[in-house]
Each structure stands twice: as structure tokens, then as C-alpha cells.
C-alpha positions in Angstrom: 2.5 6.0 24.1 2.1 5.1 20.4 4.9 6.0 18.0 4.7 5.3 14.3 7.6 5.4 11.8 5.9 5.9 8.4 5.9 7.7 5.1 3.2 9.8 3.4 3.3 7.7 0.1 3.6 4.3 1.8 0.4 2.2 1.3 1.4 0.0 4.2 1.8 2.9 6.5 -1.5 4.3 5.4 -3.2 1.1 6.5 -1.9 1.6 10.0 -2.9 5.2 10.1 -6.5 4.2 9.0 -6.7 1.8 12.0 -5.4 4.5 14.4 -8.0 6.9 13.0 -10.9 4.4 13.2 -10.0 3.8 16.8 -9.5 7.5 17.6 -6.0 6.9 19.0 -3.4 9.6 19.4 0.1 8.9 18.2 3.5 10.5 17.5 4.8 10.1 14.0 8.3 10.0 12.5 8.2 10.6 8.8 10.9 8.7 6.8 12.1 9.7 3.4 12.2 6.4 1.6 13.7 7.6 -1.6 16.6 9.1 0.4 17.2 5.8 2.1 16.0 6.7 5.6 14.6 3.2 6.2 17.9 1.6 5.3 20.0 3.5 7.9 21.5 1.5 10.7 19.5 3.2 13.4 16.2 2.3 11.7 17.3 -1.2 10.8 17.8 -1.9 14.5 14.1 -1.3 14.9 13.0 -2.9 11.6 15.6 -5.2 10.0 13.5 -5.4 6.8 14.2 -1.7 6.1 10.6 -0.9 5.3 7.8 1.2 6.9 5.7 1.1 9.0 7.1 0.3 12.4 5.0 0.8 15.5 6.4 1.3 19.0 3.9 1.0 21.8 5.2 1.7 25.3 8.7 0.6 24.1 7.5 -2.6 22.4 8.3 -2.7 18.7 5.8 -4.2 16.2 6.6 -4.5 12.5 4.7 -5.6 9.4 1.6 -3.6 8.6 -0.9 -6.5 8.7 0.5 -7.6 12.1 0.4 -4.0 13.4 -3.2 -3.6 12.4 -4.2 -6.8 14.2 -2.1 -5.8 17.2 -4.0 -2.5 17.5 -7.3 -4.3 17.2 -6.2 -6.6 20.0 -5.1 -3.9 22.4 -8.0 -1.5 21.6 -10.8 -4.0 21.2 -13.6 -1.6 22.1 -14.1 -0.7 18.5 -13.4 -4.0 16.7 -12.3 -4.1 13.1 -12.3 -7.9 12.8 -15.5 -9.9 12.4 -16.7 -11.8 15.4 -17.8 -14.8 13.3 -14.9 -17.2 12.8 -15.7 -17.9 9.2 -15.9 -14.2 8.4 -12.6 -13.6 10.3 -11.0 -16.3 8.2 -12.2 -14.5 5.0 -10.7 -11.3 6.3 -7.3 -13.0 6.8 -7.4 -14.6 3.4 -7.9 -11.1 1.9 -4.9 -9.7 3.9 -2.8 -12.8 3.0 -3.5 -12.3 -0.7 -2.3 -8.7 -0.3 0.8 -9.5 1.6 1.8 -12.5 -0.6 1.5 -10.9 -4.1 -0.6 -7.8 -4.5 1.7 -5.6 -2.5 4.8 -6.5 -4.5 2.9 -6.0 -7.7 1.9 -2.5 -6.5 5.5 -1.6 -5.7 6.5 -2.7 -9.2 3.8 -0.7 -10.9 4.4 2.3 -8.7 8.1 2.3 -9.4 7.8 1.6 -13.1 5.4 4.5 -13.6 6.4 7.1 -11.0 9.0 6.5 -8.4 11.8 5.5 -10.8 12.1 9.2 -11.9 13.2 10.1 -8.3 15.8 7.4 -8.3 17.2 8.4 -11.7 18.1 11.8 -10.3 20.8 10.1 -8.2 24.3 9.6 -9.5 25.2 6.0 -10.6 27.3 5.6 -7.4 24.4 6.8 -5.2 22.0 4.4 -7.0 24.4 1.5 -6.7 24.8 2.1 -2.9 21.0 2.4 -2.6 20.3 -0.9 -4.2 23.1 -2.7 -2.3 21.6 -1.5 1.0 18.3 -3.2 0.3 18.4 -6.4 2.5 16.0 -8.6 0.5 17.6 -9.9 -2.8 14.2 -10.4 -4.5 13.0 -6.9 -3.7 16.4 -5.5 -4.8 16.2 -7.2 -8.2 12.6 -6.2 -8.7 13.3 -2.6 -7.9 16.4 -2.5 -10.1 14.5 -3.7 -13.1 11.7 -1.2 -12.5 14.1 1.7 -12.2 16.1 0.8 -15.2 13.3 -0.1 -17.7 10.2 1.6 -16.3 7.0 0.5 -18.0 9.1 -1.6 -20.4 10.4 -3.7 -17.5 9.6 -7.4 -17.9 8.0 -7.3 -14.4 5.5 -4.5 -15.3 2.9 -6.4 -17.4 2.7 -9.4 -14.9 2.3 -7.0 -12.0 -0.5 -5.1 -13.8 -2.3 -8.4 -14.6 -2.0 -9.5 -11.0 -3.7 -6.3 -9.9 -6.5 -6.8 -12.5 -7.2 -10.3 -11.2 -7.5 -8.8 -7.7 -10.1 -6.3 -8.9 -12.0 -9.1 -10.5 -11.9 -11.1 -7.2 -13.2 -8.1 -5.3 -16.0 -7.7 -7.9 -17.1 -11.3 -7.4 -17.0 -11.0 -3.6 -19.1 -7.8 -3.6 -22.0 -9.7 -5.2 -22.6 -11.0 -1.7 -22.6 -7.7 0.2 -21.1 -4.2 0.7 -17.8 -5.2 2.3 -15.1 -7.8 1.7 -15.2 -10.1 4.7 -18.5 -9.6 6.4 -21.5 -7.4 6.6 -19.4 -4.6 8.1 -16.2 -2.7 7.5 -13.2 -4.7 8.6 -9.4 -4.9 8.4 -9.8 -6.5 5.0 -11.4 -3.2 3.7 -8.8 -1.2 5.6 -6.0 -3.1 3.9 -7.1 -2.3 0.4 -8.1 1.3 0.9 -4.6 2.8 0.2 -4.3 0.6 -2.9 -7.5 2.0 -4.4 -6.2 5.6 -4.2 -2.8 4.5 -5.5 -4.5 3.2 -8.7 -6.1 6.6 -9.2 -2.8 8.4 -8.7 -1.1 6.2 -11.2 -3.7 6.8 -13.9 -5.1 3.2 -13.5 -8.5 4.0 -12.0 -10.3 2.6 -15.1 -9.6 -0.8 -13.7 -12.0 0.0 -10.9 -14.4 2.3 -12.8 -15.1 -0.5 -15.3 -16.6 -2.6 -12.5 -19.5 -0.7 -10.9 -19.6 -2.8 -7.7 -16.0 -2.2 -7.0 -16.3 1.5 -7.8 -19.2 1.8 -5.3 -17.2 -0.1 -2.6 -14.2 2.2 -3.3 -16.5 5.2 -2.9 -17.7 3.9 0.5 -14.1 3.5 1.6 -13.2 7.1 0.5 -16.3 8.5 2.3 -15.2 7.3 5.7 -13.7 10.0 7.9 -10.6 7.9 8.5 -9.8 8.1 4.8 -9.5 11.8 4.9 -7.4 12.0 8.1 -5.2 9.0 7.6 -4.8 9.0 3.8 -6.0 12.0 1.8 -4.6 14.7 4.3 -1.1 13.2 4.0 -0.8 13.9 0.2 1.1 17.1 -0.4 1.3 18.8 -3.7 4.8 17.5 -4.1 3.6 14.0 -3.4 0.9 14.2 -6.1 3.3 15.7 -8.6 5.4 12.5 -8.5 2.5 10.6 -10.0 1.3 13.2 -12.5 4.0 13.2 -15.2 3.5 9.6 -16.5 -0.2 9.3 -15.7 -1.6 9.5 -19.3 1.1 7.2 -20.7 0.5 4.7 -17.9 -3.2 4.7 -18.7 -2.5 4.0 -22.4 0.1 1.3 -21.7 -2.2 -0.5 -19.2 -5.1 -0.5 -21.6 -2.9 -2.1 -24.3 -1.6 -4.8 -21.9 -5.0 -5.7 -20.4 -6.7 -5.8 -23.8 -4.0 -8.1 -25.3 
């Protein structure tokens, strides 16, 4: 039995749902309200001490960290592989996921909170917000989130995070001069990993970063055309979810343009 603790807006959870869809696997889901602090409750922290989603439970065995979960699923259900067979191509795939895990994901969280998610947090009372921040186990993540919530797009972390993402798009553009996919001549876990981040840019009003680079835009379109994108990503966006992103979309587009042109 496959159980997945996840959230509709989590890019990391979406990665895992894509792999499950690509492999045609059935699973039971438990949706956590991250803004309400569900992932920081003691019963969930016993499963995942990091207090984040996703968490996979397979026949009673707990697997955490989305990149690790994706590789685990590819190990267990190897009939439809999502990792290149060639060792060098597999290394390229892992370098792409490493880049995501070690910088791009944090930048995405900063950008998302500065533009959109902060407004949900600001509805809390000062006492509730203080308790929420204190419950975050990682000091660096806690400090980054506090600045994003307090200052929004004027946070000192916003412009560096945006430039980090712009460098990523430039890296993808250079790689796509060699073929249609990131790691090899076929769709792989590297492409899976970045799919949710491409739709997040659109939701935040930052899609021009992709549209200005035709190769990247064509690759993004190939990602979005896969059946797994609809069932694992698009179908999970409710009207309420999309509303979270809409209010600041135009101001985010203008702010990003000024930063990236400076």
C-alpha cells in the first residue's frame, strides 16, 4: 500500500505525484494544510522530523525527501524507468536534482512567500504567527520565512532568490541546445523535478522568464502536455488555490522586470 502525505500547492509533493502518475500507481493521500501548521504537529513530526511534505509510507516503511522518494519509486517499480540507463546521463540527472535541492527550491519558497503566501500568514494574530515561526525546526528556513512574511517583495532575500531562478532558466536554456530533455534523450526524473516549478512561475506572474527563451518555453510545453501533468499537478489546483497567487501577480511581474534588468 502506498500512502502520501502531501499538499496541493507543494512543488515537492507535486514531483512525487508526477512519478506516481507516470508509473500508473494507485495511492492513498492525506492532504495537509501547511499554512495552518499541519506539518508541524507532533503526530506528523514523528513521521517526518523536518516538518515538510511530502512523506511517503510504503507498506509501513517511511520515506522522506521528495528527490529520495522519486528515486525510491523508480527503484521499486522499475518496469517504467524514469532514470537514464547510461551512467553519464544518470549523473547529469542527479546534478539537476542536486541543483534544485541545494538552492533553487529555497529560492522558490522565498519568491512564493514574498509574493503570495505571506498574505495568508498575515491574517494570523501576532501570537499565532509567533508560535508558527517557533515551531519551524530549521533555523535558516525559519529566518528566511520570517523575512519574506514581514517584508514581502521588499525582503532582502527576494532579489537574490529571483536572480537565482533566472540563472537556472539560463542553465536550462543552454542544456536544451543538445536535445529535448535535461539529462538524456528521454523524459527523466530531472524533467519531473522541474515541472512543478515551471507552473509555479506562471502562477506567480513570472512566466516571462521562460517565455523569453524559446527553447525553455518549448520544453515547458512538452512537460505540460504529458498526461501526468494534468492528473498530478493541474487537477490539484482549486479555484481557492489559484486565488492565492492572483492578487499580487501584476506587481510581481513589474518588480521582477526591474530587478532582472538592473
